[in-house]
N, C-alpha and C positions, 0 to 999 in steps of 0.2 A: 503493499500499500504506499503511494507516494508520500503521504502526510507523516508517515512514520519516520522518515528520513531527516525531516526537519528539525528535530528536537532541539531546544535550547534551553539553558538554564534560566533561572530567575535572575534578572539583573539588581545591582547592588541598591537600586532605588526602590525595589520591592523589599529589601530586608532593612530599610530604614525606618523610621516612625516607630512601628511596635516591634521592630528588630525580628529577631528569630522567632518570636512568638506568632507574630501574623505570618510569616513564611510558612510556619508548621500547621497552621490553621488552614491554609491553602492548600498544601500537601495533603491535609487529612481530607479536606473536601473532595480533592481530586481523586484520592484512593477509594472514598465511599461513592462517588459517581460512577468510577469504574466498575464497581459491584452492582451498579444498577439503581443506586440511591438517588431518586429523583429530586428529593429535597436539595440534597448536597449539590446536585448540578443546577437547581434554580439558583441556589446560593452563588454558585460561580457565575451563572448569568447576570445576577444583579451585581455583582462586584465588577465585572468587565463589559458589560452591555454598553455603556456609555462610550467607555474609552474605544471601543472598536468599532462603534457606530461612527462616532467622530472622525476616526482614521480613515474608514470606508468612504464618508460622505467626500472627502477631501479627495480620496483616491479617483472617484468617479465623477466629481464636480456636482452632484445632486442628492440632497438631504434625503429625498423619498427612496431613492435607489439606495442609498447607503443605508438605510434603516432596512430594506427589503435583504440587502446582502448580508446584513447582520444577522437577520434571522436565518439566512441560509448557511452562514457560517457556522452557528450554533447547533444547527440541526446534523451538520456534519461533524462537529466536535462530539455531539451526543452518540452519533452513530460509530464513530472510529476511536472514541476515547478508550474502549477497553483494550486497545493495542497499543497505546501509549507505554513505551518501555520505562519510563521514569516520571513520577509524579511532579517533581522538581524541574521538569522540562516544560512544564504545561503552558506558560505564557508565551514563550518563542513558538512553539508548536501552534497556539492559537493564532498568533499574528502570522504565521506562514499559510495557514488555512485561510484567513480573511484575505490576505495579498492574492493568492491563487483565485479566491472568488471574484475578486476586483479586477484581474488580469483577464479571466474569462470573460466578463461582462464587457470590459473594453475591447476585446477581440470581436465579440460579436457586434457591438455598436460600429466599430470599424468597417464590418462587412455589410452590415445591414440599415445602417441608419447615418444620413448626412449630418455632419456637424453643425451646430448651430454658428452663422456667421457672425462677425462682428458687425454686419450692417444691419442685420435683423435685431441683433441685441440693441444697436442704438434706436432703432424706431421704436422699440417696445419700452424705452426707458428715459424718455425724454422728461417724464415727470419727476425723475429721482435726481437730476443734477441741479440742486439749490443750495446756493451759499448757507453756510450755517451747519448744525449737526446732520443734515441730510447730505451735506457734500461729504460727510465721513462714510456714512452709508454707501454711497456710489463709490468712493475709492476701495473700500472693503468689497464690494462686488466686483469690480474690475480686478481685483487683486483675486478673487475667487476663481474667476474665469480664467486669468493667466495662468494660475496654479493647474487648472484642468488640462491648459495647453501643453504644460511641460511634459516631456517624454516618460512614457511610463516606467521606463529604465530608471529614472533619477527619481519619480515622485514619491515612492515609499520612504526613502531617506529624506529627502526634502521635508515631507510632511512630519515626520516624527521629530525633525531637528527644530523646524519653524513652529509647528503647531503644539507639539507634546513637549518641546523644549528639552530633548534627550541629549545627553553628550554623545560623541560618535562612537564610543566603545560599547555604548549601551544599545545603540541602534544596531551595531554589529552583532551582538549578541541576539536580539529580538529577529532580526533578519537572516541570521545565519551567515553573515558576509565577514570578509576580511575588514579590518578597520580601515585599511589604506583604501579599500574600493569605497567604503563609506563615504571617506574624505573626498575622493574623486567624485563621487555621485552627488555629493551635497554642493561642493564647488561648481561643477558644472549644472547642477540643477538651478543654483542661485543665478548664476549667470544667465542662463534662459529665461529664468523667471523676470529678471530685471528687464531684459530685451523685450519680452512679449509685454509686461505690463507698461513699459515706457511707451511702446508703439500704439496699445490700446488709449493710454492717456492721451497722446498726442494727437491721435485721430479723435477721439471724443470732443476735444476742445476747440476743434476747428470749425469756423462757422459753417453752417449748413449740415452739420451732423447730429443735430438735437441736442449738443451740450452747449455750454456757454464758452465763448472764445475767451482765451486767457490774455 
């Protein structure tokens, strides 16, 4: 089973706070869930649902789809959990399943669905560009769209770095990558993100595009 290859240990951030006690509680829940304890699995779901949903929403650029993929992720987790070799590897394994779900969705989108163009977005967003707090909303929305356009190769590392504020060694643990690769992907992803975002802002600020000229 492909999912069993991607086991990773809990990062140090999971050991902080309540320390070893918190980690042991999670390990106990995983062990119980592996034996078919649905309440233990529900506890794991409550513990990690928001975290995985946020990650997947950024991966696919859509909150609704992110929520659907989160449900798909946890269905697969429940299905394959008995085969997990070590409960201490649960979190990295969970992230790998979530990432695989996102990649599968993105591949299907690339084959079957035309991407939303910037022009269509601008036509639909005329009322968002207003000086004041609303301008910040618009900037965040453009940033979200720009992040969606970053290569899927770089996107997982970039999301965990920017959104989850994880250090690169922890990202490497979660995604089963070398830290040098994470550093390269974050660097290239940030470069792409800045270029895409700048292009969107420049285009949006031009007269006649629905935004306000700067």
